[in-house]
C-alpha positions in Angstrom: 36.6 41.1 211.6 37.4 37.3 209.8 39.1 38.1 206.6 38.3 35.9 203.6 42.4 35.1 203.1 45.4 34.8 204.6 49.3 34.2 203.6 51.6 32.9 206.3 55.8 32.0 206.4 56.6 29.1 208.9 60.1 28.8 209.3 63.1 27.6 211.2 66.5 25.5 210.5 66.3 22.4 208.1 65.6 18.9 209.1 63.5 20.6 212.3 60.4 19.2 211.0 59.1 21.7 208.7 57.4 20.2 206.2 55.8 17.7 208.7 54.4 21.0 209.4 53.3 22.0 206.4 51.3 19.3 205.6 49.4 19.0 209.3 48.7 22.6 208.8 47.7 21.9 205.1 45.7 18.8 205.8 43.7 20.5 208.9 42.5 23.4 206.6 41.8 21.0 204.2 39.5 19.1 206.0 38.3 22.2 207.7 37.0 23.2 204.0 39.7 26.1 202.8 41.9 26.4 199.7 45.4 26.3 200.8 49.0 26.3 198.3 51.9 26.1 200.4 56.0 26.8 198.8 58.9 25.0 200.3 61.9 26.9 200.5 65.3 25.4 201.2 69.2 25.5 201.1 70.7 21.9 199.6 71.8 21.0 202.9 70.4 18.5 205.3 70.3 20.4 208.2 70.8 23.8 209.8 70.3 26.4 207.2 66.8 28.4 206.8 64.4 26.9 205.0 60.4 28.3 205.0 57.0 27.4 204.4 54.9 30.2 202.4 51.9 29.1 202.4 48.1 31.6 201.3 44.9 30.0 202.9 41.8 31.1 201.2 37.3 30.3 202.4 36.4 31.2 198.9 39.0 29.3 195.8 42.1 27.4 196.2 45.0 29.8 195.6 47.0 29.3 192.4 49.5 31.8 193.9 51.5 33.3 196.7 51.7 37.2 197.3 54.0 39.1 199.8 53.8 40.6 202.2 52.1 38.0 204.7 49.6 38.8 207.4 51.3 36.2 209.5 55.3 34.9 210.5 56.1 32.6 213.1 59.7 32.5 213.9 61.3 29.5 215.2 64.9 30.8 215.5 65.8 34.0 214.7 67.6 33.7 211.4 64.2 33.3 210.2 63.4 36.7 212.1 66.0 38.7 210.8 65.1 37.4 206.7 61.8 37.8 206.7 60.6 40.8 208.4 60.2 43.2 205.7 57.6 40.4 204.9 55.1 40.8 207.1 52.6 43.3 206.2 51.8 46.5 208.7 49.4 45.4 211.2 50.6 41.5 210.8 50.9 39.3 213.8 55.0 37.6 214.9 54.5 34.1 216.0 58.0 33.6 218.0 59.9 31.3 220.3 61.2 33.1 223.4 64.2 31.4 222.7 65.3 33.9 219.8 65.4 36.5 222.1 68.3 38.4 222.5 70.1 37.2 219.9 72.5 38.8 217.4 72.7 39.0 213.8 76.2 38.0 213.6 76.2 35.3 216.0 74.0 33.5 213.8 76.4 31.1 211.3 74.1 29.9 208.8 73.5 33.4 207.6 75.7 33.6 204.8 78.3 37.1 205.0 76.4 38.8 201.5 73.0 38.2 203.4 74.0 39.7 206.5 75.6 42.7 205.2 72.2 43.0 203.1 69.9 42.3 205.9 72.1 44.8 208.9 72.4 47.5 206.2 68.5 46.9 206.1 68.1 47.4 210.0 70.7 50.5 210.2 68.7 52.3 207.5 65.3 51.8 209.8 67.1 52.8 213.0 67.2 49.5 214.1 69.7 47.4 216.4 71.1 44.2 214.9 69.6 42.1 217.6 66.0 40.0 218.0 64.9 42.4 220.9 65.5 45.7 219.2 64.1 44.5 215.9 60.4 43.1 217.3 60.0 46.4 219.5 60.2 48.0 216.2 58.0 46.0 214.4 55.7 46.2 216.8 56.4 50.2 217.8 57.3 51.4 213.9 54.5 48.5 211.7 51.6 47.9 214.1 52.8 43.7 214.3 51.4 42.3 217.1 54.2 39.7 218.7 52.9 36.6 220.0 55.7 34.3 222.6 55.9 31.0 222.6 57.9 29.2 225.4 59.1 25.9 223.8 61.2 25.2 226.6 58.4 25.4 228.8 56.5 22.6 226.7 59.5 20.3 226.2 60.3 19.9 229.9 56.3 19.1 230.0 56.2 17.1 226.8 59.7 15.4 228.1 57.5 14.4 231.6 54.8 13.4 230.5 55.9 10.8 227.7 59.5 10.3 229.5 61.4 11.5 226.6 64.5 13.3 226.5 65.8 16.3 225.0 66.6 15.5 221.7 63.3 13.9 221.2 61.4 16.8 222.8 63.2 19.2 220.8 61.8 17.2 217.1 58.5 18.7 218.3 59.5 22.4 217.7 58.1 22.7 214.5 54.6 21.2 215.7 54.8 23.5 218.2 54.3 26.5 216.0 52.2 25.0 213.6 50.2 23.9 216.6 50.0 28.4 217.1 49.3 28.8 214.2 45.5 26.6 214.4 44.8 28.4 217.5 45.5 31.9 216.4 43.6 30.7 213.0 40.6 29.1 215.6 40.8 25.8 213.8 38.5 23.5 215.4 41.1 20.7 217.0 39.4 17.6 215.3 40.8 18.9 212.1 44.6 19.0 213.9 43.7 15.7 215.7 42.4 14.3 211.5 45.7 15.6 209.9 48.4 13.9 212.9 46.7 11.1 212.0 46.8 11.2 208.8 51.1 12.5 209.0 51.5 9.6 211.3 49.6 6.7 210.8 49.1 4.1 213.2 51.8 5.9 215.4 49.5 6.3 218.7 52.7 7.3 220.9 52.9 10.8 217.8 49.8 11.4 217.8 48.8 11.1 221.4 52.2 13.5 221.9 51.4 15.8 218.8 47.8 16.4 220.4 49.8 16.8 223.9 51.7 19.4 222.3 48.4 21.3 220.7 46.8 21.5 224.4 49.9 23.1 225.9 50.1 25.4 223.3 46.6 26.5 223.2 46.4 27.3 226.4 49.6 29.2 226.1 47.9 31.5 223.7 44.2 31.3 224.3 44.1 34.9 224.5 44.7 34.8 221.1 42.3 32.5 219.7 40.8 33.2 216.9 43.0 36.6 216.0 43.2 35.4 212.6 40.4 33.5 211.9 39.0 33.3 208.4 35.5 32.8 207.6 33.7 29.9 206.9 34.3 28.0 204.0 32.2 27.8 201.1 33.9 25.9 198.8 31.5 22.6 198.0 34.3 20.4 196.8 33.0 16.6 198.9 36.7 15.3 198.3 39.9 16.9 197.0 43.6 16.4 197.1 46.3 17.3 198.5 48.7 17.0 197.1 52.5 18.1 195.5 53.4 18.4 192.2 56.4 15.1 192.4 52.9 12.9 193.6 50.7 14.5 190.9 53.5 13.1 188.2 53.8 9.8 189.9 50.0 9.8 190.2 49.6 10.4 186.2 52.1 7.2 185.6 50.5 4.9 187.5 46.8 5.7 185.6 49.4 5.9 182.6 49.9 2.4 183.0 53.5 2.5 184.1 55.8 -0.5 184.5 59.0 0.9 184.6 60.5 3.7 186.0 64.7 4.6 186.7 66.6 7.7 188.1 70.0 8.5 189.7 68.5 10.7 193.0 68.6 14.6 192.6 66.5 17.5 193.6 63.9 18.0 192.5 63.3 14.8 190.8 63.7 12.2 193.2 60.5 12.6 194.6 58.4 11.1 192.1 60.8 7.6 191.9 60.3 7.2 195.7 56.2 7.8 195.3 56.3 5.5 192.7 58.6 2.7 194.8 56.2 3.2 197.8 53.3 2.3 194.9 54.7 -1.0 192.9 52.1 -2.6 193.5 48.7 -1.5 193.8 45.2 -3.4 195.0 42.4 -2.4 193.0 40.6 -4.1 194.9 39.9 -6.7 192.3 43.5 -7.2 192.0 46.5 -6.7 192.4 47.7 -3.4 189.7 51.5 -3.5 188.3 53.9 -4.4 189.6 56.0 -1.1 188.6 59.7 -1.7 188.4 61.1 0.9 189.5 65.2 0.9 189.4 67.9 3.2 190.9 70.1 3.6 188.5 74.1 4.3 189.1 73.6 7.5 187.1 71.2 9.5 184.9 73.3 7.6 181.8 72.6 4.0 182.7 68.9 5.6 184.2 68.3 6.6 180.2 70.0 3.7 178.8 67.8 0.9 181.4 64.3 3.0 180.2 65.7 2.5 176.0 65.9 -1.1 177.4 62.5 -1.4 179.3 60.3 0.7 176.4 62.2 -1.8 173.5 60.5 -4.8 175.8 57.5 -3.3 175.4 56.6 -1.9 179.0 55.9 1.6 179.3 58.5 3.6 180.3 60.0 6.8 181.7 62.6 8.5 183.6 63.2 11.5 185.9 66.1 13.7 186.1 66.6 17.3 186.8 69.1 19.7 184.7 72.0 18.3 185.0 70.7 14.8 184.8 69.7 15.8 181.6 72.6 16.7 180.2 74.1 13.5 180.9 70.7 11.8 179.3 71.4 13.6 175.8 72.8 11.0 174.3 70.4 8.2 175.1 67.6 10.5 174.1 69.4 10.6 170.7 69.6 7.3 170.8 65.9 6.2 171.4 65.3 9.5 168.6 67.4 7.1 166.0 65.5 4.4 167.0 62.4 5.7 166.9 61.8 4.1 170.7 59.3 5.7 173.2 60.7 6.9 176.2 59.5 9.6 178.7 61.7 12.1 180.4 60.3 13.8 183.5 62.3 16.7 183.4 62.3 18.8 186.2 64.4 22.3 185.9 66.1 24.4 188.6 68.3 27.0 189.0 71.1 26.9 187.2 74.0 26.7 185.0 75.6 23.2 186.4 74.8 23.0 189.6 73.8 26.4 190.0 70.9 26.6 193.0 69.8 22.9 193.3 67.4 23.1 195.5 65.6 26.8 193.9 63.4 27.3 190.6 64.5 28.1 187.6 62.7 28.2 183.8 65.7 28.7 182.1 65.9 25.1 180.6 63.5 25.5 177.7 66.0 25.3 175.0 67.7 22.8 176.4 65.0 20.8 176.2 64.3 21.1 173.3 67.4 21.1 170.9 69.7 19.4 173.2 71.8 16.5 171.4 73.1 16.1 168.2 71.9 15.6 164.5 68.2 16.0 164.2 65.3 14.0 165.5 61.6 14.4 166.4 60.8 14.5 169.9 57.6 16.2 171.8 58.2 18.8 174.6 55.3 19.2 176.9 54.9 21.5 179.5 52.7 21.5 182.8 51.3 24.6 184.5 49.7 22.6 187.9 49.8 20.2 189.6 46.0 18.1 187.7 47.5 19.2 184.5 50.9 17.6 185.7 48.9 14.7 186.5 47.2 14.5 182.6 50.0 15.3 181.2 52.2 12.4 182.4 49.6 10.4 181.7 49.1 11.5 178.4 53.2 11.4 177.4 53.1 7.8 177.7 50.3 7.8 174.7 52.4 10.4 172.5 55.1 8.6 172.9 54.2 5.2 171.8 51.3 6.3 169.4 54.4 7.8 167.1 57.3 6.6 168.9 59.3 9.4 169.8 61.2 10.8 173.1 58.9 12.7 175.1 60.3 15.4 177.6 57.7 16.7 180.3 58.9 19.9 181.6 58.1 21.2 185.1 60.0 23.0 187.5 60.5 23.0 191.1 58.1 26.0 192.3 55.8 22.6 191.1 57.4 20.0 192.3 57.4 20.6 195.9 54.3 22.9 196.4 51.5 21.3 198.1 48.1 22.1 197.5 44.4 21.3 197.9 42.7 20.2 194.1 39.2 19.1 193.0 40.0 15.2 192.0 40.8 13.9 188.9 38.3 13.0 185.9 39.5 9.7 184.7 37.1 9.1 181.7 39.7 12.1 180.4 43.0 9.7 180.3 42.6 6.9 178.0 45.6 4.2 176.9 47.1 4.5 172.8 49.4 2.2 172.7 49.8 2.8 168.9 50.7 0.8 166.0 51.2 -2.9 166.1 53.4 -5.4 163.7 53.0 -8.8 162.8 55.2 -11.1 164.3 57.1 -13.7 162.6 59.6 -13.8 159.7 60.4 -10.7 157.7 59.5 -7.9 159.6 61.1 -4.3 159.2 61.2 -2.6 161.8 62.0 0.9 160.0 59.4 -0.3 157.3 59.4 3.1 154.7 55.9 2.3 153.9 54.5 5.0 156.5 55.5 7.2 158.6 55.0 5.1 161.6 56.4 1.4 161.5 54.4 -0.8 163.1 56.4 -1.6 166.5 57.1 -5.5 168.0 58.7 -5.8 171.4 61.6 -8.1 171.8 60.8 -11.6 172.3 57.8 -11.7 169.7 58.2 -15.1 167.9 59.8 -15.9 165.3 60.4 -12.3 165.0 64.5 -10.6 164.3 64.7 -7.2 164.4 68.4 -4.7 164.8 68.8 -2.0 166.7 71.9 0.5 166.1 73.0 4.0 166.8 74.1 4.3 163.4 72.0 5.0 160.3 70.0 1.7 159.3 68.2 0.3 156.2 64.2 -0.7 157.3 65.7 -4.4 159.0 68.0 -2.4 161.3 70.8 -2.9 159.8 74.1 0.0 159.8 73.7 1.8 156.1 75.2 4.9 154.6 73.3 5.0 151.2 72.7 8.3 150.2 69.3 7.5 149.5 68.3 5.3 152.1 69.4 8.2 154.9 67.7 10.8 152.9 64.4 8.5 153.2 64.7 6.9 156.7 66.2 11.0 158.0 63.0 12.7 156.4 60.6 9.3 157.4 61.8 10.5 161.2 61.3 14.2 160.9 58.2 14.4 159.1 56.5 12.7 162.3 56.9 16.4 164.1 53.7 17.3 161.4 51.5 14.4 162.1 51.9 15.0 165.7 51.1 18.6 165.4 48.6 18.3 162.9 46.5 15.2 165.7 47.0 16.7 168.0 44.3 18.3 169.1 44.6 22.0 169.8 42.9 21.9 173.2 45.9 20.0 174.3 48.2 22.8 172.7 47.4 25.4 175.0 44.8 26.9 176.8 43.5 30.3 177.2 42.1 32.0 180.7 40.4 35.4 180.5 38.9 37.9 178.3 38.0 36.3 175.0 38.8 40.4 173.4 41.3 41.4 176.1 43.0 44.5 176.0 46.9 43.3 176.3 47.7 39.4 176.2 50.0 37.7 178.9 52.1 34.4 177.8 53.6 32.0 179.5 54.2 28.7 180.2 55.4 26.2 183.7 54.5 27.4 187.2 53.4 30.9 185.6 49.9 29.9 184.8 48.4 30.2 188.2 50.3 33.6 189.5 49.4 34.6 185.3 46.0 34.3 185.8 44.9 35.6 189.2 47.0 38.6 188.5 44.7 39.0 185.3 41.9 38.3 187.3 43.0 41.4 190.3 44.1 44.0 186.8 40.6 43.1 185.7 38.8 44.7 188.4 40.7 48.0 187.4 39.4 48.2 184.4 42.1 46.0 182.5 41.0 43.2 180.2 43.9 41.0 180.1 44.0 36.8 178.5 46.6 34.7 179.1 47.6 32.0 177.1 49.3 29.0 178.5 52.0 26.8 176.5 51.3 23.2 177.3 52.8 21.9 173.9 56.3 23.7 173.5 57.3 21.3 170.7 56.1 20.7 167.6 55.0 24.3 168.4 51.3 25.0 168.0 52.4 27.9 165.3 49.0 28.2 163.8 46.5 28.1 167.5 49.1 30.8 168.9 49.1 33.0 165.4 45.4 33.2 165.4 45.4 33.6 169.0 46.5 36.9 169.0 45.9 38.2 165.8 44.8 41.6 165.8 46.9 42.2 169.5 49.4 45.0 169.2 52.8 42.9 169.8 53.1 45.8 172.8 50.1 44.5 174.3 51.6 41.4 174.7 54.0 40.4 177.5 56.5 36.8 178.1 56.6 35.7 181.9 59.1 33.9 182.9 61.6 32.6 185.6 64.6 33.2 183.5 66.7 35.8 182.7 66.1 36.1 178.7 62.7 34.7 178.7 63.2 32.2 176.2 59.3 31.6 175.3 59.5 35.1 173.9 62.6 33.8 171.4 60.7 30.2 170.5 57.4 32.0 169.6 59.2 34.3 167.4 61.1 32.0 165.4 58.0 30.0 164.7 55.4 32.3 164.3 57.4 35.2 163.5 55.3 37.6 166.2 57.5 39.8 168.0 56.4 39.8 172.1 57.0 43.2 172.6 57.4 42.9 177.1 59.4 41.1 179.0 58.6 39.8 182.5 61.8 37.9 183.9 62.4 36.8 187.1 66.0 34.8 187.9 66.3 34.9 191.8 65.3 31.2 192.4 62.2 32.4 194.2 58.6 32.4 192.3 57.0 34.8 190.7 54.8 37.0 193.4 50.7 38.0 192.7 51.7 41.4 193.8 54.5 42.1 192.1 53.7 40.8 188.6 50.3 42.5 188.8 52.6 45.8 189.5 55.3 44.8 186.6 52.2 44.0 184.0 50.4 47.8 184.9 53.8 48.8 184.5 54.9 47.4 181.2 51.5 48.4 180.1 52.0 52.6 180.7 55.2 52.3 177.9 57.3 53.2 180.5 59.7 50.6 179.7 59.7 47.1 177.1 61.6 44.6 180.6 60.6 44.4 184.2 62.7 42.4 186.5 60.8 41.5 189.9 62.9 39.7 192.9 60.7 39.6 195.9 61.4 36.9 198.1 64.2 35.7 201.0 
């Protein structure tokens, strides 16, 4: 019987081409009409340590979250099998490279000691020896998992003979072999695979021929399993879709929003955004070039934020992108921008901290760092995006808010959103409008910090016959240093009171979005990448008779106090559950601080891995039963 959806994990050593396999597989499935979400998990090394792709495919919808266990595990090395054997559901499928046969766990050098000890303990409790052969036998006999071997050495040999490749060149097709095996067992049309390879490698005819040759050999090798996990024919009708990562949608949003200057210092997972902007520095709209965008790789994050401020003062729409450690270095510059009412956009990709922490893993523990970092009070706006398309719109809107109110705007995302790839419908460009704010009159007498209104008309440096001064000190209307107490009070309050204006003028529909039942029995509250899994969780729980609502907070500062309070009015605080990728679940404290509403329950995950659908639904049910006020979830390798 065909299925409507499928979850799978494809694992191997970092640097073996897994990301390419993820792209080709996703493009193949997208062309065939299926919805896909795929997350890439990897260690912070270049080559060798365990990396894997966790993917969910649906014939009926665009999946918003991942779940465990999976139906298919694809292992190109022994570490993948040892790490993920518990992630395969009973009756699942194990596609593995025969080179992993007879491998001992103790002989896999990239496995950390603490992980090896934990895995060995699990194997011992199951009566399994610490080697791949006994583990595969256990999965087949006790869990009804069907092993599907792939002899990659045989394929490497044929590839080398056909295209005169040496052993090292042929070995680069390791992930391609296993990716091709997946397309066979899923019964995908070879034309969809060819399309995906062509899209990935462009004009590289040699790579297209080699990859299709691999696919042909793999198809013959596993012909008995063709279509064994075939999905139903897709029922989605979108004519055109995007296959994108979060990094890419942010870059697209910035281009649509008119960015002209972007600086950065390379850091995971932010750097990919700037690399994409470099790629499209000059675009051809069909009516001539658009841009250019100047992308500057600075010597550090301090220089990155300083150059953004400089570019903004000249009138360019300017932004930077970084992660937690880089943001910390930018804080003094952000304060300077706040003091000088300079519009800058900082795209802040959260990852596991503190310090270097888990540099390639996800988290949401930087919320308060974005909201309150820096000395002194100054107006800032903090946005948070819940999914890829929201990230695109928010990246464009961040420039409007920054320029209209002349404040720093911090756009919060996280590693999960940045690195996950999804199939998504095209954005509605009519929703993106450019607002550049008030412009002053050139000439003598111009007051950059005019106190006659909350927003002072702005002019770029170099405006004709116009002089202006900028300083980190308190200043008067012209920008000259001043410590006069009355001037201080007027200038200080003018800057801070922008927050009232922002809260009043930004539409409620932008500040937060609501999903699920209008009269719910309970409410989940969250922000960022929690959105997808929370929406699917309330849908699943609805089928079990639990009416839920998810409140996705998008404007984090100034906090939408009135909108949130109105939304949860009448709801028992013990039926409000905050969900976050952190230990403390900071969003509950932020809500209490701004509304007085005490969120009664919390669901926390801080392992660096995303929240999975099944663990969230179980946690919600557990909290609603009243047995506990806090649940910690921890699935994922």
